[in-house]
C-alpha angles and dihedrals in degrees: 000000000000123000129359126314106231110215132189118199117212118184133128092220112084093204092052090052090048092051093048090049090050092050092047092050089069090064111078093197093057125085118191102216097183152321136241131190104197143028099267093046091048093052090048093048093049091050095044102037100034095210122196091223135020121204095208129192113231096221131021130168090253094051143293133304087253088059088057092055096042111104099007113141092215121027117200124209110289135206112188114221134186138177091220 
């Protein structure tokens, strides 16, 4: 792999986001470019930050991870995550 993998973390649970960020920090080739805690913030972050990968919560109070992806012009690679 060349360059950094730019990752966005999307989860409504603060502790889950913190744990994912901690796990990613052990990988020198990964850069966490941001976090979002709901559907609107996630859509905005994806559009603005253009991450390579989104770690995306399956279910949030404001909607599902699929709601985040619905209607995006460009969809990055996605790994669905959940605390359950």
